[in-house]
N, C-alpha and C positions, 0 to 999 in steps of 0.2 A: 523489420526496419534495418536499414544499413546506411552508414555514413561512408562515402566513397568519393574518389575523384574519377571524373570521365577522363580515360587516358586514350581512347580510340573511339572513333565515330565513323561508321560506314555511310555511304550515300543513301538518302531517303529512297525507299522502294514502296511498292503497293502490293497488298495481299490480293489473291484472286477475287475477293470480295470488294476491292476497291479502297480498302482502308490503308492509310499511310503506316508504314512500319520502319522502324529504325533499329539497327544493331549497335551496340556499344561495347566497349571494353571498360570495366570498372576496376579500380584499385583501392583496397581498404588496408589501412595501417592503424594499429592501436596497441596500447599496453594494457594487460590485465594482471590481476594478482591471482596466482594459482598455488595453493598450499603454502602461502606466505611468501612466495617468490614472485618478483615482477617478471613478466614474460611479454616480449614483443611478438606481435603476430602481424602477418601480412598475407594478402591474397589477391590474385587477379581473377576476375569472374566475367563470363560472358553475360550480357544482359540484352533485353529486347523490350521495346515499347511499341504499342500499337494504338492508333487513334490520334486524338487531339493533342495528347501529351508529347508527341514527336515534335511539334512546333517549338515548344519551350526547350526541349533537349538540343535541338539543333542551334539554338541561340546561347545555351549554357557554355560558360568558359571552361575549357579543357584545363585540368590540373588543379582545380579548385574544389574544395569539400563541398558536398551536397548531401542531402538527406533523401533516401529513396524508400518507398514502401512497395512491397510486391510479394511474390511468391517464387519458390524454386520449382523448376520443372526439367524434364529431360529434353535434350537437343532433339531435333527432328529425327536424326538417324539413330537415336537411342544412346549415343555416346556423349557423355559429358553432362554438365548441368547448365541451365540458363536461369538467370534471375529475371522474371516477368515484372517489369515496372508498372505499377498501378498508380503511383503518386510520386511527385518530385518537388523538392523545395530548394 
């Protein structure tokens, strides 16, 4: 699970199998306590959704916190990490 803001949204495309696919940029910011000290953390992450979920993500407001469920995988060329979105709220 990840709470993040959609900061970038590419144009809708289709996979060779004909499924809708959407690439996104997500930004997460939070504060955690580590060894008794408060620590701010922030990251930007590439994300991808495939299938019916793309419709809701196209309508989602940019810059607003959303909850995402999914898994991490490697980018097609093997460089970097992509968060594969399986559920969105």
